[in-house]
C-alpha positions in Angstrom: 0.0 0.0 0.4 1.2 3.5 -0.7 1.8 5.6 2.1 1.6 9.3 1.0 2.1 12.4 2.8 -1.0 14.8 3.2 -0.9 17.9 0.9 -0.1 20.4 4.4 3.2 18.3 5.0 4.5 18.5 1.6 3.5 22.4 1.6 5.8 22.4 4.6 8.6 20.5 3.4 8.3 22.7 0.2 7.7 26.6 0.9 6.4 28.9 -1.6 8.5 31.1 -3.0 7.4 34.9 -4.5 9.4 37.2 -6.4 9.6 41.0 -6.4 9.8 42.7 -9.8 10.5 46.3 -8.7 12.9 49.6 -8.8 15.8 48.6 -6.3 17.4 51.9 -6.0 14.1 54.0 -5.2 13.4 55.0 -1.3 10.0 54.1 -1.8 10.5 50.7 -3.3 13.0 49.5 -0.8 11.1 50.5 2.0 8.1 48.4 0.8 10.2 45.6 0.0 11.0 45.4 3.6 7.6 45.4 4.8 6.5 43.1 2.3 9.7 40.8 3.3 8.7 40.9 7.4 5.0 39.9 5.8 6.1 37.3 4.0 8.2 35.5 6.9 4.8 35.6 9.0 3.5 33.7 6.4 5.6 31.0 5.5 6.7 32.9 1.9 10.3 33.5 1.2 10.6 36.2 -1.0 13.3 36.7 -3.5 14.4 39.4 -5.2 17.8 41.0 -7.1 19.9 41.3 -4.2 19.4 38.6 -1.8 19.6 36.1 -5.2 22.1 37.6 -6.7 25.7 38.2 -6.0 29.1 40.2 -7.6 29.5 38.2 -11.0 26.2 36.4 -10.9 24.3 36.8 -14.5 21.3 39.6 -13.9 19.7 38.3 -17.2 19.4 34.4 -15.6 17.7 35.9 -12.3 15.3 38.2 -14.5 14.4 34.7 -16.1 13.5 33.0 -13.0 11.4 36.0 -12.0 9.5 36.0 -15.0 8.9 32.2 -15.2 8.1 32.5 -11.3 4.1 31.0 -10.0 4.3 34.1 -7.9 5.7 37.3 -8.4 4.8 40.9 -6.9 5.7 44.0 -8.8 5.8 47.1 -6.8 4.2 49.8 -9.6 5.5 53.6 -9.7 5.9 55.8 -12.3 9.5 54.9 -12.0 8.9 51.3 -13.0 8.1 51.9 -16.1 11.3 54.3 -17.1 13.6 51.0 -16.5 14.6 48.9 -19.5 15.3 45.9 -16.6 11.9 46.4 -14.8 9.8 46.6 -18.2 11.6 43.6 -19.3 10.4 41.4 -17.0 7.1 43.1 -16.8 6.9 42.1 -20.3 8.5 38.6 -20.0 6.1 37.9 -17.3 3.0 38.8 -19.5 4.3 36.8 -22.9 4.5 33.5 -20.8 1.7 30.9 -22.3 1.0 30.0 -18.9 -0.2 33.1 -17.8 -3.7 31.8 -16.5 -2.1 29.6 -13.9 0.4 32.1 -12.5 -0.7 34.4 -9.6 0.5 38.0 -10.5 0.1 40.7 -7.7 0.5 44.1 -8.9 1.0 46.5 -6.3 0.7 50.3 -6.1 3.0 52.2 -4.3 1.5 55.5 -4.5 -1.8 57.0 -5.4 -0.4 58.9 -8.4 0.0 55.7 -10.1 -3.3 55.6 -11.9 -4.1 54.1 -15.6 -3.4 58.1 -17.2 -0.5 57.5 -16.5 0.0 55.1 -19.5 0.2 58.2 -21.3 3.1 59.5 -19.7 4.6 56.8 -19.6 4.8 56.1 -23.5 5.7 60.1 -23.6 8.7 59.0 -21.1 9.5 55.8 -23.7 9.4 57.9 -27.0 12.1 61.0 -25.3 15.5 62.0 -25.7 16.0 61.1 -22.2 14.6 57.3 -22.3 17.1 56.1 -25.5 19.1 54.4 -23.5 16.6 52.2 -21.7 14.9 52.2 -25.1 18.0 50.7 -26.5 18.8 48.5 -23.1 15.5 46.9 -23.7 15.7 46.3 -27.4 18.9 44.3 -26.8 17.5 42.4 -23.8 14.2 41.3 -26.4 16.5 41.1 -28.8 13.8 43.5 -30.6 15.0 46.2 -33.3 12.3 48.0 -33.7 11.3 50.4 -30.8 7.4 50.9 -31.7 7.2 47.5 -31.3 8.4 47.1 -28.2 5.9 50.0 -26.9 3.2 47.8 -28.3 4.4 45.4 -25.7 4.8 47.0 -23.3 1.1 48.3 -23.6 -0.1 44.8 -23.7 1.7 44.0 -20.7 0.0 47.3 -19.0 -3.1 46.2 -20.7 -2.9 43.2 -19.6 -1.2 42.8 -16.3 -1.2 46.5 -14.9 -4.6 48.4 -15.6 -6.8 46.2 -14.3 -5.0 46.8 -10.3 -5.1 51.0 -11.4 -8.4 51.6 -10.6 -9.8 52.8 -7.1 -10.9 49.2 -5.6 -7.1 48.7 -5.9 -5.2 50.6 -2.3 -2.0 51.9 -2.5 0.6 50.7 -0.7 0.3 54.3 1.1 -2.7 54.1 2.1 -3.5 53.8 5.9 -4.5 50.0 4.9 -1.1 49.1 3.2 0.1 47.0 5.9 -3.3 45.4 5.6 -3.1 44.8 1.9 0.0 43.6 1.7 -1.0 40.9 4.1 -4.2 39.7 2.5 -2.4 39.6 -0.7 -0.2 37.2 0.6 -2.8 34.9 2.5 -4.1 34.3 -0.7 -1.1 33.9 -3.3 -0.3 31.6 -0.2 -3.4 30.0 -0.8 -3.5 29.5 -4.6 0.2 29.2 -5.3 -0.6 25.9 -2.7 -3.3 24.8 -4.7 -1.6 25.0 -7.9 1.5 23.6 -6.7 -0.2 20.1 -5.5 -2.6 20.3 -7.8 -1.0 16.7 -9.2 -0.9 15.3 -6.3 -2.7 12.3 -5.7 -5.6 12.4 -3.3 -8.8 10.6 -2.6 -11.2 13.9 -4.3 -10.7 15.9 -7.8 -7.8 17.9 -8.5 -8.3 21.6 -7.4 -8.5 24.2 -9.4 -9.9 21.8 -12.8 -6.2 20.7 -13.0 -5.5 17.4 -15.3 -4.2 14.5 -14.3 0.0 14.3 -14.2 0.0 11.4 -15.4 -1.9 8.0 -16.9 -1.0 5.2 -15.0 -2.7 1.4 -16.7 -2.1 -0.8 -13.0 -3.4 -4.3 -13.6 -3.3 -5.6 -9.5 -2.6 -9.4 -9.7 -3.4 -9.9 -5.8 -4.7 -8.1 -2.9 -5.4 -8.3 0.8 -9.0 -10.4 1.4 -11.6 -8.4 1.0 -12.7 -8.9 4.6 -9.8 -7.0 5.9 -10.7 -3.6 3.9 -13.4 -1.5 2.7 -14.4 -3.4 -0.1 -16.4 -0.4 -1.7 -13.1 0.8 -2.7 -12.2 -1.9 -4.7 -13.5 -3.2 -8.3 -12.4 -6.5 -9.5 -10.9 -7.1 -12.7 -13.0 -10.6 -14.1 -13.1 -10.6 -17.5 -9.8 -10.6 -19.8 -10.2 -9.6 -23.7 -7.8 -11.5 -25.8 -6.7 -11.3 -29.2 -7.1 -15.3 -30.4 -9.8 -17.6 -29.1 -8.6 -19.1 -25.7 -10.2 -20.7 -22.6 -11.9 -17.9 -20.3 -8.9 -16.1 -18.0 -9.9 -18.0 -14.7 -12.7 -19.3 -16.2 -15.2 -17.0 -14.3 -14.6 -13.6 -15.5 -16.9 -11.6 -16.7 -17.3 -8.0 -18.1 -15.7 -5.0 -16.4 -17.4 -1.7 -17.7 -14.5 0.5 -19.6 -14.3 3.1 -16.9 -14.2 3.3 -13.4 -13.4 5.7 -10.4 -11.3 5.9 -7.6 -12.2 6.8 -4.1 -14.9 9.7 -4.2 -15.3 9.6 -8.1 -11.3 10.2 -9.4 -11.9 9.4 -12.6 -9.6 6.3 -13.9 -9.5 5.1 -17.5 -7.8 1.6 -17.5 -6.7 -0.9 -20.1 -4.8 -4.4 -20.4 -3.2 -4.6 -23.8 -1.8 -8.2 -23.2 -2.9 -11.6 -23.2 -4.0 -14.3 -20.1 -3.2 -17.8 -20.6 -4.7 -20.5 -18.0 -0.6 -22.1 -15.9 
């Protein structure tokens, strides 16, 4: 019999890692990062960002690739966020991930100044002379020579990821409820990421979030304990084997079994037997 840990035990063994995309030299970003890290510690979430994950000589590109492919990412939104080639690269790469719907991306406004109408100002800055160095750097990072296409990719990420969090329903971190806001997002991210992370752990229920089974298994049980020692409602016996040629009935007494059956509490199982059985 297979003895498996519960999902809660697995979560303890494999803590959730959240990444942070932000302007690491801005005082407002640093203060918010310190607060977020402290709250992450309280909720068993490891916060990863450039300064605690890289050292001199490490590849920043590799870290950014880890960040953009991570399951859970926080973004600190500010006007300065949209003036850096590196944070824009992270935003674009996150938005263009093929499994974005399976990620938990949390954009957080650092100030009330971050509203949707700032998009126009962001574009004006992007096409201005002071932004030339960042335009060239972003073009190099993304291997995209057309600067107009670069802005289109920024704009697509804004529309998909940023805009939904810039309305009055989403408080900024500078509000009086900033700490409460952060704590709420951390709890929500912990629950959702854990649910996705353990969606394929075998369990006696349907997989969470509508996840598909992680594997298909064709299983033939040759023997098991006497029925009197276990709950027989969880067992369906194989009583007939289909054969490709004329032979005596397998075990003589077999009868038909439906093509589909269920394990405990309706977990779907499709099983087929692809070999011949002979009397010995």
